[in-house]
N, C-alpha and C positions, 0 to 999 in steps of 0.2 A: 480903330487904327486900320488903315489899308495894309494888307500883308504881302502884296506881291508886285514886283516889277516885271515887265514883259519885254522881251527882245525879239524883234521880227526882222526877217531879211527884206531889204528894200530894193525894188527894181525901178518903180515909178509911182507917182501918187495914186494913179488908178488901181494899180495892183494891190496896194495896201489898204485901200479905202474901206472895204467891207470888214476886213479883219480888225482894223483900228476902231471902227464904230462898234463892233461887237465887244471888243475889250473895254472900251470906255463905258459900256453899259453894265459892266460887272462891278459890283460893289467892293470887291476885294482888291481891285487893280489900282495901283498908285501911278507909277510911271510907265509909259509905253515908248520904247526906244527903237529906232530903225537904223540898222546897220547894212552897209553895202552887201547885197546878196552874193556878189562875186567873191567877197572875202569873208563871208559869214562863218565859214568853218575853219578859219585860220586862227593861229594862236593870238595874233594881234587883236582880233575881234573878241576872243574869249577874255583877254585881258581888259578890254574896254568894258565888257559886261561886268566883270568883277569890280572895276573901279566905279561904275555908275550905279550899281545895285545898292539900295539903301534899306530895302524892306527885308523881313525875315526870310522870304522865299523869292526865287527868281525863276520865271518861266522862259524857256527857250523854245521858240517855234521854228521849225527847220524848213518849212515849205514856203513857196511864193504864191500859193493859191489861197482862196478864202477859207478862214477858220471860224467856226462857231461852236458854242458850248450848249450842252443840255442844261436844264434848269438846276441850279445849285451845284453844278458840276465842279466849278473851281473851289467852292466851299468843301466839296467832298475830297478833292485832291488834298487840300490843306489839312482836313481833319485826319485823313489816313497818315499823312506825313507827320503830323504832331503825335498821333497815337502810337505810331511805330518808331518814331525817332529816325525815320529814313533820311538818308542823305539825298536821295532823289526818288521821285515817284513818277510813274507813267501808267497808261491805262489802255484798255481796249477802246475801240472807237468805231465810227462809221466812215466808210469811204464812199464817195460819189463819183460815178463815171457816166458821163453823158446824161446827167440828170437822174440816174438810177442809184439808189443807196443800197449798200450791203454791209453786213457785219464784217469788221476787220479785227479779229482777236489777235493778240500778241502773246508771247510766251514769257515764262519766268526767266529772269536773268540769274545765272548761277556763276560759280567761280570760273568755270571754263567757257563762259560766253564771251570769248575774246575776239570773235569776228568783228571786223570794223563795219560790216554791214548788218550787224544785229538790229532787228527792227523793234525800236522802242515806240514806234509811231512818231508823229511830228511834234508832239507836245511833251516836253520833259520839264518837270518842276523840281529845281534843286533847292536844298536848304542853303541859303546864301552864305552862311558861315563856312559850310563845307566847300562850296564853290570857291570862295576866296582862299581858303586854306590850300586847296588843290592847285590853284593858279600860282600861289606863292612858291610851289615846288616845281613849276614848269621851267625847265632849263634848256628847252629847244624852241625854236621859232618855226612853226609849220605853216605852209600855205593851205594844206588840205586836211591835215590830221589834228587840228586844234580841238575840235569837239570830241573826237575819239580819245585824244590824250586826256581831256578833261574827265570824261566818264570813267576811264581807267583809274586815274588818280583818285577820284572821289570814291570809287569802289574799294580802294585800299583801306579807307578809314571809316566807311559806313555802308549801309545796305541800299540797294537799288530795288525798290518795291513795286511790284506789278499789281495794279488794281484791276481785278477781273470784272470790271463794269464798263459799259459803253458810255463814255463821258463827253465826247465831242464829235464834231463832223468835219471831215476834210475832203478836199477834192483830189482825186487820184488822176494823174496825167500819164503815168506809165502803165499802159494797157497790154504790155507784152505777156506772153504765156510764161509759166515758170521755167520751162526748158530753155527759153531764150534769155532770161535774166541771169541764170546761174553761172554764165561764163563771163560776166562783166569784169570780175576781178582778175582774169587772166588776159583780157584784151590788151594787146601791146600799146594801144593808145592811152591806157590808164597806168602805164608803168611808173610815171613820176609820182602818182598818187600812192601806188603800192609801196614804193621805196619809203615814203614818209610813214605810212601805216606800219610797215615792218619795224622801223626805228622806234616808233612809239610803243608798239607791243613788246619789243625786246627790252626796252627800258622798264616797262611794267613787270615783266618776268624777273628782271634783276631785283626790283623793289620787293617782290613777294617771295623771293627765294626759289623760283621755278626755272631760272635760266640755267642752261647747260653749256659749259665751256667747250670749245673745240677739243676733240680727242675721242677716239673710238676704239672699241675692242677689235683686235685682228680677227679675221675669219680664216679658219683652216678648212680647205675644201676637200679633205680626204676623209671626212666623217662618214661612216656607214658604207654599205655596199650597194651600188646601184648598177643595174643592167643598162639603164639609159642615162645619158648625160642630161637630157632635158625632156620635159613634157609640156606641151601646149594644153592648157586646161580651158575647156569651153563648157560652162554651166548653161543650161537652157531650159526653157519652159514655153511651149507654144510659140515657136519661131519658124513656122513652116516656110515663110517667105524668105528667110535669110540664112537659116542654118546651113544650107547647102553651100552658099558662098563662103561662109566662115570655115567650114570643113575643107573645102577645096583649097582655100588659101593656106590653111595650116598644114595640110598634107603635102603641099608642093614645095616646102622649104628645102633649101640646099645647105647641108651642114657637113662639117668634117668629123662628125661624131654621130652616134646612134641616138635618135630621138623618137618620141611617139606623140600621139594626140589623144587626150582623154576627154571624151564628151560625156557629161553627166546630165541625163535627162530627168527632170523633176515632174514626172507624171503628165507629160504633154498629151493633149487629146485633140489636136488640130491637124494631125498628119506629120508632125515633126519627126516622130519615131520612124515612119516609113522613109523619110528622106535620109535619116541617119543610117538606116539599114542598107540603103543603096551604096554606102561607102565602105561597108564592112569587109569587102574583098581586099581592101588595103590593109596589110598586116600591121601597119603603124597605128591603126585606129583601135582604141579601147573604148568600149561602150559600157557605161554604168547606168542601169535603170534603178532609180530610187524607189523605195517602198512608199507606202501611203502616209507615213508620219511626216511631221513638219520639218523641212530642211532649209528652205529659203536659199539665197545665193551662198551665204556663209557655210551652211551645211553641205551644199553641193561641192564647194571647194574642199571641205574636210574629207569628203568621200574620195576625192581625187588624190589629194596629197598623201593619204594613208593607204592608197591602193599599192599592193606589192610591186607593181610595175611603174610606179611614178618615178620620174627621173630625179636627178640631183637638183635640178633647177626647175621650178614650176612657173610657167609663163602664161600670162593672162591673154585671152582673146574673147571678147564678148560675142554672143551668138548672133548679133546683127552687124558686126564689124568685120573688116578684112585687113590682113597685114598689107603693108605698102608694097612689098616685093618679096622675093623668095629668100632674102638674106636676113630677115628679122631675127629668127631664132639664133643664128650664128652671132649676130651683133650682140644679142642679149648675153650669151654665155661669155663672149670675149670681154664684155664690160665688167662682168662679175670678177674675172681674174685680173683684169688690168687695174681696176679701181679698188680691189679687195673690199667688197661690200656685201652686205647680207640681203640687200634689196636693190633693184634697179628700176628707175622710172624713166620711161621714154617720152617721145614727142608724138603728137598726133595731128591729123588734119580734119577739121570739121567739114562734113559733106552732107548732101541730101541723100535720099534713097538711091539715086542713080550715080552717086559718087562725084557729083559736081560740088566744088568747094563753096562753103557757106561762110559768112563773116562770123568770127574774126579770122577764120582761116587756120593758120598753124598755131597750135597751143603748145608752148614749150616749157611752161612753168619755170621761168628764169628765177623765180623766188627761191628755188631749191639750190642754194649755194652750199658748198661744203662747210663753210665756216658757220653759217647761221640757219641752215635749212630746217634743222629739227626744232629750233625755237620758233621760227616763222610758221612751222606746220601747225602750231596751236592757234594761229590767227586765220589761216586760209581754210576753205571748206572742202578741200580735196587735195590729193597728192599728185595728181596727174596720171597719165596712162600712155601706153600699156605698162603693166607692172610685172616684174619678175621677182621670185623669192628663192632663197636658199632653203631647200626643203628640210634638212636636218634641224635647222633652227626654227623654221615655221611650224614643224610638228610639235615643238615644245610650247608654242603659244596657241595655235589653232585659230580659226575664224569664229567670231560670235555667230550664233545661228540667227541671222537676220538678213533681210533682203535690201537693206540700205545702210551704208556706212561701214560694212564689214571690212572692206579693204583699208579704209581710213584708220579703223581701230588697230589693225595689225601693223600698218605702217608707222603709226605713232609709237606703238610698243617696240618695234624693231629699232626705230630711230633713237630711243632712249639710250641704247648702248652701242649701236652699230651705224656705220656709214651707209647712207642711201646713195647709190650711184646714179648718174644721169647720162642719158643719151640724147643729143640734140638733133639727131637725124629724125625725120618723120618715120615712125615705125608702123603706124597703122592709120587707116581711114575710119573715123568715128562717124557713123551714120546718125543723122538726126531725122526722125520721121515720127509719124503719128503714134506708132506702137512703142516708142521708147517709154520706159517705166516712169520717167520724170518729165515727159513732154508737156503735159498740161494738167498739173496738179491743182486741186482746190486749196484754199487757205488752210483748211484743217489738216490736210496731208502735208503741206509744206511746213506747217508749224510742228507737226509730229516728227518729221524728218530732222528739222533744225534742233528741236529739243533733244533728240537722241544724240546727234553729233555734239551738241554742247555738253551732254552728259559724258560722252567719250572723252572730250577735252578736259572736263572736270576731273575725271578719274586719273587721266594721265598727268595733269598738272599736280594733283595731290601726290601722286607717286614720285614725281620729280622733286617736289619740295621735301618729301620724306627722305629721298635718296641724298639730297644735298645736306639735310640736317645730320644724317648719319656720318657723312664725310667730314663735316665740320667738327663733330664730336670726337672723331678719331684723331683729328689734328690737335 
């Protein structure tokens, strides 16, 4: 008995010819169905798949380029699916760019892997009974989020199993560097897509008990005794070309209150320290030189916020960026009081090294709505920038000692109970250049970063589910 039906996005006969031929050569393949590529990710297309699939397993291929399998690869997919009872299986694979093949490993899907751009690869093989059951619970019609809604609903009833083996070959057409891809989700041109993805994710959170109703703890801003109302925090390591610009920007702020700038250097050896020392005649500057132990960005932030001269509000400025004007610090502090929030997220402009605007230009994170921002935060891969924090609360959480995702972890934790405020004015210019820490990462590093952020989301989702369970038991 042939055990798998296959669904492939269709543009034209030539586009599907190679993939179709390869699938027909597979002994396990029963039916091969072509659906309009323009509507392939819609709920309507997912419903068609559920209606047409008659075999125990259903393969969904998501690309419009040629697909081929390793020898006995489909049999391996099905063997793992049957052995584990998985609702869906996916695997590592090879990608081909301009005729050159390379390894394309993916990562394990976990409870917090809620990103709509989670990389399963282009081949997902569902247990057909699980696919049909999930479709029976679909109560929204999406143009873009149908496949995303499907895998969320399937994950509620079964496991999504990653096969750590290279089982197929696909052609990759997106050759952009990692630093160019990471802002796709906040591109204003993709806003309609994001609205649908948010709705699907919010529905999933409600289904699994992780949704948080609107309502926040009030913030009392008279906790503790602070000499300074605000501190601009600049962690840095080997930023000799940019740290001077960042410090000049931070030290030139105009405020109606007393503020300072805390620069935390993590053992720079490229001349950065000499640049910093050139600013020490300004009494607003506090210089912290870290010891030789491991700190990363999170540890550098902790050194700043626990310094006795840290202000009531700690405001972020990366060592290669600059504030948009001299009013940024004042706007931050005003927003804390006006919106009664424990954290503020601003808006930034993408620029090159010379401050010339780069696409997509202004990044305002409109997905941060007061009503649903903290739920949607579990779907998106970042909270926006620049960020400001209420220090008395921040000191009770602290940053994880890591150089990636440290701000996201803290933001999720704060949002569990407190409002995160928003400023839609451009607050700083975010430079994209070759020395950015995420400018051109290889697949191994990208996977490591994504795995960690998914872990952060998993922990936060589990905490929210537990919190909701306790509330229900009290009622």
